[in-house]
C-alpha positions in Angstrom: -17.1 11.8 -0.7 -13.3 11.6 -1.5 -11.2 9.1 -2.7 -7.7 8.3 -0.9 -4.8 5.8 -1.5 -3.5 4.0 1.1 0.2 3.1 0.2 1.8 0.1 1.9 5.4 0.9 3.1 7.8 -1.8 4.2 10.9 -0.9 6.2 13.2 -3.3 5.1 12.8 -5.3 1.9 15.6 -7.7 2.4 13.7 -9.4 5.1 12.1 -12.6 3.8 9.3 -14.3 5.3 8.2 -17.8 4.9 5.5 -19.2 2.5 3.2 -19.9 5.7 3.6 -16.4 7.0 3.0 -14.9 3.7 -0.2 -17.1 3.3 -1.2 -15.5 6.8 -0.6 -12.1 6.0 -2.9 -12.6 2.7 -5.5 -14.1 4.2 -5.3 -11.1 6.7 -5.1 -8.6 4.0 -8.2 -10.0 2.3 -10.1 -10.0 5.5 -9.4 -6.4 6.2 -10.0 -5.3 2.5 -13.3 -7.5 2.6 -14.4 -5.4 5.9 -13.9 -2.3 4.1 -15.5 -3.3 1.0 -18.8 -4.5 3.1 -19.2 -0.7 3.9 -19.1 -0.1 -0.1 -15.9 1.9 0.7 -13.4 -0.1 -1.4 -12.6 1.1 -4.9 -9.5 -1.2 -6.2 -5.8 -1.9 -5.0 -3.0 -4.5 -5.7 0.4 -5.8 -4.5 3.8 -4.4 -6.1 5.9 -7.6 -6.5 9.6 -6.7 -7.2 9.9 -9.2 -10.2 10.4 -7.0 -13.2 10.6 -4.0 -11.7 12.9 -0.9 -12.9 13.7 2.4 -11.7 13.8 5.4 -14.3 16.0 8.0 -13.1 17.1 11.7 -14.6 18.6 11.6 -18.0 16.6 7.9 -19.1 19.0 5.9 -17.0 17.3 2.7 -15.9 18.3 0.3 -13.1 16.7 -3.0 -12.0 15.0 -2.6 -8.8 13.8 -1.7 -6.4 15.5 -4.3 -4.3 16.0 -5.5 -0.9 18.9 -2.9 -0.5 16.6 -0.3 -0.4 15.7 1.0 2.8 12.0 1.1 2.3 9.8 -0.3 -0.3 6.2 -0.1 -1.2 4.6 -3.4 -1.4 1.2 -2.2 -2.7 -1.7 0.1 -2.5 -5.5 0.3 -2.2 -7.9 3.1 -3.3 -10.9 3.5 -0.6 -13.9 6.3 -0.5 -14.1 8.2 2.8 -16.0 11.3 4.3 -12.8 12.4 5.3 -9.0 11.7 5.6 -9.9 10.9 9.4 -12.1 7.9 8.1 -9.3 6.9 5.4 -6.8 6.9 8.4 -9.3 4.6 10.5 -9.1 2.2 7.4 -5.2 2.4 7.5 -5.2 1.6 11.0 -6.5 -1.6 10.6 -3.7 -2.7 8.0 -2.2 -5.9 8.5 1.2 -4.6 7.0 1.4 -2.6 10.4 2.2 -5.7 12.1 5.8 -5.2 10.8 7.9 -3.0 13.0 9.1 0.0 11.1 6.1 -0.6 8.5 3.7 2.1 7.7 0.7 2.7 5.7 0.7 6.4 3.8 -2.9 8.0 3.6 -3.2 10.4 0.4 -6.0 12.0 -1.0 -6.7 11.7 -4.7 -6.7 15.0 -6.4 -9.6 15.5 -8.8 -9.8 17.8 -11.6 -11.8 20.3 -9.3 -8.7 22.5 -8.7 -8.5 21.7 -5.3 -5.4 19.3 -4.3 
């Protein structure tokens, strides 16, 4: 069984949801993760808030961010166990982040030290 990271991408980081809507999304996300965990396929994950974020670029240039003027932001990720990329994609299809127009979930296999990437 392989491990996959599901990366939550938000198309427009400048859109601000109400605290009530955030609460609904958080509950939906916890329920979704709970469904994966019930299958013993959830490994770990976390959200990635914008507070105290920095971007390090070539030549050690450091800027504050990322911020809402960036077209796309990463809101978090989870790591799951799956028998195939198709199974991991099946998990991704249930992600509540997909309720937002333009949002996406990127599914990537995690490389192991077995020489296969």
